[in-house]
N, C-alpha and C positions, 0 to 999 in steps of 0.2 A: 413379540420378538424380545429377547433378553438384552441386557446392557452389553454383554460381551459381543454379541452378534452385531449390534449397531456400531460398536467401536471398530470391528473388523471391516465392516462395509465402508465406513468413513476413511479408514486407513487405506483401503484398496483403491478408493476414488482418488485420494491425494497421490497415491503411488502411481496410478495410471497417468495423471496429469503431468507429474514430474518426469515420468518416462517419455512422454510425448515431447516435452520441451527439450530433453536431452537429445532425443533422436533428431529433432528439427535442427538444433544447433550443430550437431554432428554433420548433418546433411549440408547445411549452409557453409560450414567452415572447412570441411574435409572433402565431401563428395561433390558439391556444387561450386565450381570455380568462379561463378558470377558474383559471389559475395565480395570477392576481391575488387571487382570492377566498381561495385557500389561503395565499398569502404574507401576507395581511393578517388572518389568522384571529384574532389578538389584538384587532383592532378591530371584529370582526364577531361577531354573536350568532345562532346557529342556533336558532330557536324552533319547536317542533312546533306544527302547526296541527291541532288535534283536531277531527274532524268531529262535527256533532250526531248523537247516537245516534238510531236510528229510533224513531218513536213507536209505541205499542201501543194498539189500540182493541178494544172488544168487538165482538160479531157485528153489532150494529146501528149501529156507527160512534161509539159513546160512548167518549170518551177515557179511557184507564186510566192511561197513563204518558206524560209528556212530559219536557222538559228545562228546566233553568235554568242560567244562567251562574254559574260560581264561579271563584275565582282561587287558584292554588297559588303559594307562594313557592319559587322554584327557587334552587339554589346550585351554583356551580362552584368547588370548594374551592381550586384553584390560583390563582384570581383574587381570593380573599378577602383584603383588607388593611384591617382595621378598627382604628381607635383604640379605646382602652378606653371612651372616652366614647360613641362611636358604637355599640359593641357593647352597652353597657348600655341605650342608647336603643332599640335594636332589640329587646332583651329586654322592655322595658316595653311596646312596641307589641304584641308577640306574646303578652304575658302569660305569660312563662316565666322561670325562674330562670337565673342565669348558668351554673350547673352543667348545666342542661338544654340550654342553648345549646351547650356544649362536647360534650355527649353526642350531640346531633344532628349536629354538625359531624364528629365521629368516625365516625358511621354513614355520612355522605355520603362521607367520604374513603375509607372501606373499599370503598365501591362503585366510586368512581373519583375521582381528583384532577382529571382533565381534563373528564370528561363531566358534564353537568348532571343533578341528581336533585332530588327533592322534599325541601325542608327542612321546610315546614309546608303541609299541604293545606287547601284550602277556608277561606281567610281570611274573617273577618267583613267586612261592608260598611265598618265604621269602620276596620278595619285596612287594607283595600285602599285606601280614600280617603287615609289618612295616608301610606302608603308611596308612593302614586303621586306625591305632592308632594315626597317626601324621599328617593327611591331613590338619588340621587346620593351620599348619605352612606354607602351600604352597597355597596362594590365587591364583585363576585362574586355578588351577589344580583339576581334579577329576578322579576317576576310573569308567570305564564303562565295564560291563560284556558282554560277547558275547560267542557264541559257536564256537568252532573250530573243525576241522575234526580229527577223531581218527580211524586209519586203523586197521582192524582185520586180515589182510593178508599182506604178503610182496610181493604178486603177483599182476598182472593186473594193474600196475601203469598207463600205457598208456590208457587202456580202462576206468578205473575209472576216470582218470583225476585229476586235482588239482584246488584249488581256490586260488585267490590272490587279492590284493587290486585293486580296480578299477582305471583306468587311465582316462584321459580327453576324449578319444574316447568313452569309455564305458558310461560316464556321458552324452555325447552329444547324443548318440543313445537312451538312456533311462533315463528320468529325475527322475526315481525311486531312482537312486543311487546318493550318494554324497561322497565327499572325505572321505576316511577311510573305506568305505563299501567294502565288499568282493564279488567276482563274480566268477563263474566257468569259467576257462580259457581253459580247454581241456577235452577230453573224455566225459563221461556221465555227469560230473559236468557242462560242457558247453552246451551239447545238451539239457539237461533238467533243465537248470538254473531256468526258471520261475516256474517250478513245485517244485523244491527243495528249493528255497529260502524262500518261504512263503511271509508274508507281515509284514513290520516293524510297530511297534507301538511307542508311546513315553509316558514318564512319566514326570510330573512337580513336582520338588522337592523344598521344602523350604530350603534356605541356610542362615545361620546367618553370622554376620560380621567376624566370625572366620573360614569361609569356611567349616563349618560343616553342613551336611544335617540334617534337623530337621523334616523329614517326608514328606508326600505327601501334595501338595497344595489342599485345599478344599476336603480332604479325597479321592483324586483321581478322582474327578468329571470330570475333563477335560482330564484325561488320555485316551489313546486309546490302546486297547489290540493288542499284536502281534499275528499273525496267523501263526502257525507252517507250515513248508514246508511239502509237500507230500512225503511219502516213495515210493521207487521204488523197484520192483522185477525184477532183470535182467534175461537174458537168460543164463548167465554163469553158468557152473558147477565149483564150487570153487576148488574141488579136482583135476579135470582134468586140470584146468588152472595152478594150482601149480605144477602138475606133468609135464606138458609141459615145464614150465620154468626150471624145474629141468633138463630135458633131453637136453635143449638147452644151458645150462651153458657152457661157453667156445667156443661158436659158434656164428656166425652171421646168421640171417635168421628169419623165422617165422613158426608158426603153426596156421592154422585156421580150426576150426571144426564147422560144421553146422548140425542141425537136418533138414533133407530134407523135411519132411512133414509140417514144419512150417516156415522155414527160420531163426529159432532162433540160434544165434551163441553160441556154447557151450564153446568155448575158443578162445581167440585172443592173441596168444603169439607172442611177438617180442623180439628179442635178438640181442645185449645186452639191458638190461632193468635197472631199478633202484628200490629201495625201496620207495614206495609212501610216507612213513613217513618222508623222507628227505625234502619234500616240505611243511611241516607244522612247526609252532613254530618260535622262534626268529632267527634260523639259516636258514630259508627258502631261503632268498635272496642269502646268501653265497653259499648254496648248489646248488641252481639253476644255479648260475654263473659257478660253477665247472662242472656241467653236460653239460651246454650249450657250455662250452669251450673245451670239450673233442672231438677234431676233428677226433680222431682215432676210438674210440668205438661208438660215436654218440648215447649215451643212450637215448636221448630225441626223437630220430627219430623213428617213429612208422612204422616199416617195413611192418607189416601186412596190413596196409591201404595205405601207402605212397610210398613204394618201388615199382618200376616198373622193370619187368624182361622180357626177351624173354621167352615164355612158353616152348620152345623146343618141344620135342616129345609129351608132353601132349596135344598139339594143334591138333595132328593127329586125336583125337577123334572128334573134331569139323569138321575137313576137311572130315572125313568119313561120318558124318551125312549130311553135306551140299551136298556132292557128291551124296548120295542116294536120297536126296530130289530133286536134279536137274536132276536125271535120267542119270547122267554121268557114274555111276558105279552101280553094284549090289553086294550083299554079295558074290556072286560066281565069280566076276571079278578077273582075274589073270593077273598080270603084271610081266615082267622079272626084276630081280635085279642081276646084275653081279657086286656086290659091289658098286652100285651107280646108279644115273640117268644121262644119257648123255643129255646135253642141248645145244650142238652145238659148233663148233670150237674146237673139241677135249676136251672140258671141261666136267667134271663130278661132280655132287653133290654126295659125297661119302656115303657109308653105310658099315655096318659090315657084316661079313660072316654069312649067314643063308641059308636055303633051298629056292629054286626058281623054278618056279613062285609060289606065294601064293594067297589064297583068302583073303577076308577082315578080318575075325576074326584072321586068322593066321598072317596077316600083323600087326595087333594091338598087338598080342601076342609077336612077335619078334621085333616089332618097325622098320619095313622096311621103309627106307626113300623113295626109288624109287616108291613104290606102291602109296604113297600119292602125289608124284609129278605128276605121270600119272593121278591120280584122278583130281588134280587141273587143269592140262593142258587140260583134256577133257571138263571141264566146260568152260574154257576161249575160247576154239576153237569150241564150239558148234554153228555153223552158221545157223543151222536150227531154233535155239531159239533166238540167239542174233546176231545182225548185226556187232557189233564190240567187240573187247576185252574190251574196256571201259564199254560198256553196260553189258557185262557178269560179269565183275569185280564188278560193282555196285550192281548187283543182289546177287553175292557171299557175298559181304560185308554186305548187309542188313541182310542176314540170320545169319552171324557171330555175328553181333551186337545185334541180338535178344537174344543172350545168356548172355547179360549183359556186353559185352566187349566194350571198346571204350568210356564209359561214366560212371559217378558216379551214384551209387544207390541213389534214393531219400529216404534216410534213416537217422538213428540217429548216423551214423558213423562220428566221428569228423575228419575233415581235410583229407578225403579220396581223392585219386587221381583217374583219369579216365582211365589211360592206353592209348594205341593208336592202332587203326586199321586204317591204312593210307587210304585216299580217292583216288579216281582215279584222281582228280584234282592235288593231291600231285605228282603223277607219271607223269602227263602231264607237270607240272612245272619242274620236275627233268630231265625227259628224252625228253621232247617235245611232243606235241600232235601227236599221231600215232607213237611215237618213242619207244614204249614198247609193249611187248606181254607176254604170259604166262611164257616163259622160262627166260625172263628178271627179273622177280620177283619171280621165282620158290621157293626161300628159305622160303617165307612166308607160303607155304603149310605145312611145318614141324616146324612152330613156331619160325622161325628165321627172319632175315631181320629187317624190321621196326616195326614189331608187338611187343607190350609191354603190359603186363598185371600185375595186382596186385594179391597178394596171396588170398585176399578175393574173387576176381573174379574167381580164379581157384577152390576154394572150392565150389563156387556157380555152376560152370560148372558140378562138380561131383554130386551136388544135383539135377541138371536138368536131368542128365542121370539116377540117381537113381529113379527119379519121372517119367521117360519116357516122358519128354518133357515140363515140366513146373517148375516154382520156385516161392517161396515167397521172397520178398525183405529181404536180410540178415539184421538182426537188433539185438539190444542189450537189449532192455527193453520189458518185456512181460506184466507187470501190473503196474499201477500207482495209488497210494493212498490206495489200498487194494489188497491183494494177489489174490483175485478172480475177480478183476476188469481188464478184458482183455484189452490190448492195441490193438485196432482194426485198428490202422493206417496202419498196414502191412498185412492186411488180404486178399488183392487182389492177385489173382493168375495170374502170367505172363506166357503166352504161347509162346514158341519159334516157329520159322517159319520152323519147321521140324516135320513131322507127327509122331505120336506115334509108328507106325509099324516099322519105320526105326531104332529104338533104340535097338531092340533085337540083331541083329548081332554085334553091337558095344559092348553091354553088354557081349555077349559071348566071344568076344576078350579080354575084360578086365578080365573076370573070368580066361581065359586061361593064361593071363599075370601073375596073382597071383598064379596060381597053378603050372605052368611049363614054365613061360616066364620071361620077364625082371623085373616084379614086385614081384617075389616070395619071396624076402627078407622081404616083408610086411606081408606075410601070416603066419598063424599058425593053428594048428589043432582045429577043433571045430566050426569055423565060416567061412562061405563062403564070400569071398571078391572079389570085382572087382576093378582093379587099372590100372594105367599107369605111367611109369617112364618118366622122362625128364632130359636132360642134356643141360642146357642153356649156350650158349657161353658167355664168359665174357672177354671183351677186356683188362681188367685191371689185369687179373690173371687167376688162375685155374677156370674151368667151375663150374657153380652152380648145385647142386644136387637137383632134384625136383621129387616129387611123389604126385599123386592124387589118392584117394582111397575111397571106401565106403563099408559099410557092415551092417548087413548081406544082401546079394544080394536079398534074398526072401522078406525081410521086413526091408528095410533100416532104421537104427536109427542114423547113423552118416556118414557124408561126410567130407573128410579132405584133405587139401593141406599142404604139408611140403616143405619148401625151406631151404637148408643149403648152404650158400654162400661159394664159393671157395672149394667145397668138392668133385668135380668130378662127377662120374656117379650117376644117381638117385637111383639106387639100393644099392649103397654103404652105404649112410648115411640117406637119406630121407626115404627110404623104411623101414628100421628097426624102425625108430622113429615113422612113421605112424602106423606100426603094434603094437607097444607098447601102443600108445595112444588109439587105437581102443580096444585093450584088456582091458586096464584100465577102459575105459568107459563102455563097455558091460559086463565085468565080475567083475570089481572092485578088480582085483587081477592081478598079473604078474606071468606067468608060466616060464619065461625065465630070472631069476635074473642075470645070467652071462652076457647076452646081455644088460640088463638094466645098469649094472655096467660099461660095456665097453662104452656105449653111454655117460653116465653121466661123465665119467672121461676124455673123449676125448676133446682135445682142437684143433680147426680148425680155421686157420686164413688165 
């Protein structure tokens, strides 16, 4: 290639580059009006337009959570130019010291000198009104409206959850958020954050040299509209939730009630609890610290979903069903009980005094420990079906886990725990391979030992029995966006690994337990109930009182688990509470006011 040709190519390249620059400048300055917006950035203010967060209702349309308007004082550090007099005046309005002012400015500057951040959140009405008239004195500051939560009930704090300012982890996970935004941190607010939050918009405001807004830039031509969050209709019954919390005052424990035919959670009570309105407003951080620091009551701990307990004798219902499915027992099987089950070396797993021997329904009615130990032993030692105890145990565990034990539900339940159904590998590590057999771990047959469950898992167990062998995932939201817009996420039916025909003798035993057995403290005239008590051993004090129950037995509308910590026998406290809850839900009235008053006034620690 000759010298002339190379020169022409070089000139052509430079000419092309210059032409591109000229065309781009022409586009920015003539064709694209947004250059003017950017060029005048010092005279414009970009204000986030926060959408109203979606409302939350109960299952009957009663409002649980709505919104109220509040104002945050925003600051752009680079634009702050205050005289000493104006700075001290602003401190007086905000009721802060001069040193606090400088500390807040330093925090804002560390975030960004150019971008706006919250200087003080949720101003009082008096502060807002004063600043609205005198904002021209405080260059670099402006007020920004946003919606904050307003609770229509003092109940369901853990279930509804709370919102708080985002942290760096939140912003890293989702670039939708920036410093000063709010996000759901727990409960429904967390599980349905994307549905509830809506979508932010922004407005461009003209600001004069006195820091006064002079209207929208270009009549709002470049503004974007906020999209409101979607409303939620929960599965909760507001009245039942509030009543459950009333009954549990002065006690530690939980109440979980489920509609068996849908898996919809009617109430999710945990006690001690707190008023959800404590975690909104200017005092939110201070109140949260007080709740978090209470190591005795632990009001932030959601016992209904996170506490794990030995199920005690309520687990006998599962053991009976698995034994029937395995062919190890029949409803007519009878085993001796001379106040316990002998498991070798002169040792005995104890029991209370009752008639002996008993068939299965009677064993459930009287809660005979020995019957279910023999049932478990028969499964583990069935060498016609299983070659080893380990193989038999794995088959037993698989059926137990099909009831929802040992794992979390794939649901909208925030921070739910899984409980524990130990694996055979766990026992191999603990006792050595081949070093354990049925009698080594016999206590798990009656819900003790290593077995741990959550209250929501126990309520789901009763739902399964009420349904004769299946359940829908327990969940908290039934409609999103519109009351008639069904949440189909939880419509799948889960079948357990026990045939329908085996549930009838267990149900018969539960009916007898409520009419003339250990669960009769839950029963009252007019409604047929099926239930089972439990007394869970507690190494830290008095045993826990447990009862699971459902009714009416002919057409089940409610399945419930009640746990009262350190309260002794299941029939003493959990039984009456379950009975009152079922009566309240099915009849919307209480026929035993004296019992109600006794429960409400009791303090159990």
